[in-house]
N, C-alpha and C positions, 0 to 999 in steps of 0.2 A: 692678078689672082680673079677668077670668076668668081662670080655671085650663086650661091648655092641655096634656095630657099628648100630645100624637099621635106627638111627636117628640121626641128628644134634641138639645138645643143645644149649641153650643162649652160653653159656662157650667158644661154637666155634668160637663165635665173634670175642673175644679175638686173635684166631688163624688167621683169613683174616685180623684184624688189622694192625698183626704185619707181617704177609706176604707184605700188603702194603709198612710199613717202609722199609722192607727188600729191596723192589724195590727200592723206594725213595733212599735210601742209596747208594745200588748199581749203578744205572742207573742216577739218577739225582744229586747227593749230589758229588760223585765222576769224574764225567762224567764233569761236570760243573769245578772240579778241574782241570782234565786235559785239557780242552779244554782253561782256562785262563791260565794253563801255556804255551801251546801253543804260545801265542798271548804274555804273559810277554818274552818267552825265543826265540820267533820268529821261531818256530819249525813247519813249512808248512805240509799241506798233501800231501801225501798221508805216507809221513814218523813216522813209527810208535814211532821211538825212536831219540833222537840228535844225530850227529857225533861230535865229539871232546873230546877233555879231561878238559875242562875248566869248571867251577866252574857252569855255567847256564846250561851247556849239562847234568852234572852228576844231578844237581838239578831238570832238567826235566824228566831227566830216573827215577829216582825214582819216582818221582810222576807217572807216567805210568807207571812203576812196580808195586806200589802200587795198582794200579785200577786193573792192568790187575790179579795180583795173587788172589784179591777179586773176581773178576769175574771166576777165574778159578776153585775156591771153590765155588762157587754160587750155582751150581747145587746139590752139594753133602748135602750143608745146604738142600739146600730147600726141598730136598728128604727124611730127616732125619727129617727135623720139620714138615711136612704137615705129616708124618707116624704118629710121636706121636703125633700129635695134635689131630690125630684120637679119643685115647683113654684118652691122659693127657691134655686137652687144653689150662689149665691153667697153669700150670708145663710148658708145651712146648713153651707156649707164654712167659714167664719168663726167660726160658734159650734163645730163639729167640733175647729178647730185650738185654740180657746179649751178646748175641754172637755178635750182631750188635754196641751195644756199644763199644766191642773191635775192632770191622773193623774201625768205626771211628777214634777211637783213632790210630790203628794201621795205617790209612791213613794219619793222621795228620802227626804223630810222621816221616814215611817213606818221607812224602811230603817237609820234611825240609830239602832233603837233604843229611841230615844224616842217614845211611840205621839204622844205631844200634838203634836209637828210635825208632823205629817200633815193636821191644820186650815190650812199654808200652801198648800195646795194646792186649797181648799174654794171657790176660784174656779172651779174646772171647772163648777160649779153654774151660772153663769152661762149657759155655753154651754146645759146639758142644758135649761134651762130655756127659752130660748130656743127650741132645737129643740120641746118639747112646745107652747110656743105656737104655732110654726109650722103643726105637725102640728095642732090644734084649728083654726086659722084655714083650712088647708085643708080639713080635712071641714066646716066650716061651709059654706065657698063653693063645693064640690061639693053639699051639700044644696038650697042655694039656689039653683043655677045660675048661680053667678056666675063 
Protein backbone atom coordinates (compact mmCIF):
# COMPACT_ATOMS: atom_id res chain seq x y z
CA UNK A 1 0.00 0.00 0.00
CA UNK A 2 1.55 3.27 -1.09
CA UNK A 3 1.47 6.17 1.34
CA UNK A 4 -0.41 9.11 -0.11
CA UNK A 5 -0.18 12.42 1.71
CA UNK A 6 -1.65 14.72 -0.90
CA UNK A 7 -4.81 15.54 1.06
CA UNK A 8 -6.39 15.01 4.41
CA UNK A 9 -9.13 12.43 4.64
CA UNK A 10 -12.13 12.35 6.96
CA UNK A 11 -10.25 9.87 9.18
CA UNK A 12 -7.74 12.59 10.02
CA UNK A 13 -10.48 14.09 12.15
CA UNK A 14 -9.74 11.39 14.73
CA UNK A 15 -6.15 12.60 14.92
CA UNK A 16 -7.38 16.15 15.53
CA UNK A 17 -9.73 15.01 18.29
CA UNK A 18 -7.06 12.96 20.06
CA UNK A 19 -4.63 15.88 19.73
CA UNK A 20 -7.18 18.09 21.49
CA UNK A 21 -7.66 15.43 24.20
CA UNK A 22 -3.88 15.26 24.67
CA UNK A 23 -3.80 18.98 25.35
CA UNK A 24 -6.68 18.64 27.82
CA UNK A 25 -4.97 15.78 29.66
CA UNK A 26 -1.57 17.44 29.93
CA UNK A 27 -2.47 21.08 30.31
CA UNK A 28 -5.80 21.07 32.08
CA UNK A 29 -6.33 17.80 33.96
CA UNK A 30 -2.78 17.46 35.26
CA UNK A 31 -2.21 21.19 35.74
CA UNK A 32 -5.44 21.37 37.74
CA UNK A 33 -4.16 18.46 39.84
CA UNK A 34 -0.96 20.35 40.64
CA UNK A 35 -2.85 23.58 41.39
CA UNK A 36 -5.20 21.71 43.73
CA UNK A 37 -2.25 20.04 45.46
CA UNK A 38 -0.55 23.44 45.88
CA UNK A 39 -3.59 24.71 47.74
CA UNK A 40 -4.09 21.53 49.75
CA UNK A 41 -0.44 21.24 50.86
CA UNK A 42 0.35 24.98 51.08
CA UNK A 43 3.12 25.08 48.47
CA UNK A 44 3.37 28.69 47.32
CA UNK A 45 4.64 29.99 44.01
CA UNK A 46 7.37 30.23 42.75
CA UNK A 47 8.44 27.01 44.50
CA UNK A 48 8.40 24.10 42.09
CA UNK A 49 8.60 21.45 44.82
CA UNK A 50 7.82 21.31 48.54
CA UNK A 51 10.71 21.14 50.96
CA UNK A 52 10.68 18.74 53.86
CA UNK A 53 10.38 15.04 54.52
CA UNK A 54 6.81 15.01 55.82
CA UNK A 55 4.00 13.12 54.10
CA UNK A 56 2.41 16.30 52.72
CA UNK A 57 5.64 17.39 51.04
CA UNK A 58 6.17 13.94 49.60
CA UNK A 59 2.63 13.76 48.24
CA UNK A 60 2.81 17.22 46.67
CA UNK A 61 6.17 16.40 45.11
CA UNK A 62 4.70 13.21 43.65
CA UNK A 63 1.85 15.17 42.06
CA UNK A 64 4.27 17.76 40.68
CA UNK A 65 6.69 15.12 39.44
CA UNK A 66 3.89 13.18 37.70
CA UNK A 67 2.97 16.32 35.77
CA UNK A 68 6.56 17.25 35.01
CA UNK A 69 7.42 13.78 33.74
CA UNK A 70 4.38 13.82 31.49
CA UNK A 71 5.29 17.24 30.12
CA UNK A 72 8.87 16.12 29.52
CA UNK A 73 7.56 13.35 27.26
CA UNK A 74 4.77 15.36 25.62
CA UNK A 75 6.87 16.69 22.68
CA UNK A 76 8.04 13.18 21.81
CA UNK A 77 4.46 11.88 21.90
CA UNK A 78 3.20 14.77 19.77
CA UNK A 79 5.89 14.26 17.14
CA UNK A 80 5.32 10.54 16.61
CA UNK A 81 1.55 10.86 16.99
CA UNK A 82 1.21 13.56 14.35
CA UNK A 83 3.61 11.94 11.89
CA UNK A 84 2.00 8.50 12.31
CA UNK A 85 -1.39 10.15 11.96
CA UNK A 86 -0.55 11.31 8.43
CA UNK A 87 -0.50 7.79 7.00
CA UNK A 88 -2.39 5.83 9.65
CA UNK A 89 -4.96 8.19 11.15
CA UNK A 90 -7.29 5.66 12.78
CA UNK A 91 -4.51 3.44 14.14
CA UNK A 92 -2.61 6.50 15.40
CA UNK A 93 -5.75 7.84 17.09
CA UNK A 94 -6.32 4.53 18.87
CA UNK A 95 -2.66 4.34 19.93
CA UNK A 96 -2.88 7.95 21.10
CA UNK A 97 -5.92 7.16 23.23
CA UNK A 98 -4.12 4.20 24.79
CA UNK A 99 -1.16 6.46 25.57
CA UNK A 100 -3.37 9.17 27.08
CA UNK A 101 -5.36 6.69 29.18
CA UNK A 102 -2.05 5.36 30.49
CA UNK A 103 -0.91 8.89 31.28
CA UNK A 104 -4.08 9.54 33.31
CA UNK A 105 -3.60 6.29 35.27
CA UNK A 106 0.12 7.11 35.71
CA UNK A 107 -0.75 10.58 37.04
CA UNK A 108 -3.41 9.24 39.41
CA UNK A 109 -1.11 6.53 40.75
CA UNK A 110 1.88 8.84 41.24
CA UNK A 111 -0.33 11.55 42.76
CA UNK A 112 -1.39 9.15 45.51
CA UNK A 113 1.91 9.89 47.22
CA UNK A 114 3.12 6.36 46.62
CA UNK A 115 5.43 6.60 43.60
CA UNK A 116 5.32 2.86 42.89
CA UNK A 117 1.64 3.19 41.94
CA UNK A 118 2.66 5.11 38.82
CA UNK A 119 3.56 1.85 37.09
CA UNK A 120 -0.16 1.06 36.80
CA UNK A 121 -0.10 3.43 33.84
CA UNK A 122 2.77 1.63 32.12
CA UNK A 123 0.37 0.36 29.47
CA UNK A 124 0.77 3.82 27.90
CA UNK A 125 3.96 2.47 26.35
CA UNK A 126 1.97 0.07 24.14
CA UNK A 127 0.46 3.12 22.45
CA UNK A 128 3.80 4.90 22.23
CA UNK A 129 5.63 1.86 20.85
CA UNK A 130 2.94 1.41 18.22
CA UNK A 131 3.42 5.04 17.16
CA UNK A 132 7.20 4.52 16.93
CA UNK A 133 6.62 1.50 14.71
CA UNK A 134 4.13 3.37 12.54
CA UNK A 135 6.59 6.24 12.00
CA UNK A 136 9.38 3.82 11.15
CA UNK A 137 7.13 1.90 8.75
CA UNK A 138 6.05 5.14 7.11
CA UNK A 139 9.67 6.23 6.71
CA UNK A 140 10.73 2.94 5.15
CA UNK A 141 7.75 2.95 2.76
CA UNK A 142 8.52 6.49 1.69
CA UNK A 143 12.16 5.66 1.05
CA UNK A 144 11.25 2.55 -0.92
CA UNK A 145 8.63 4.44 -2.92
CA UNK A 146 5.77 2.25 -1.73
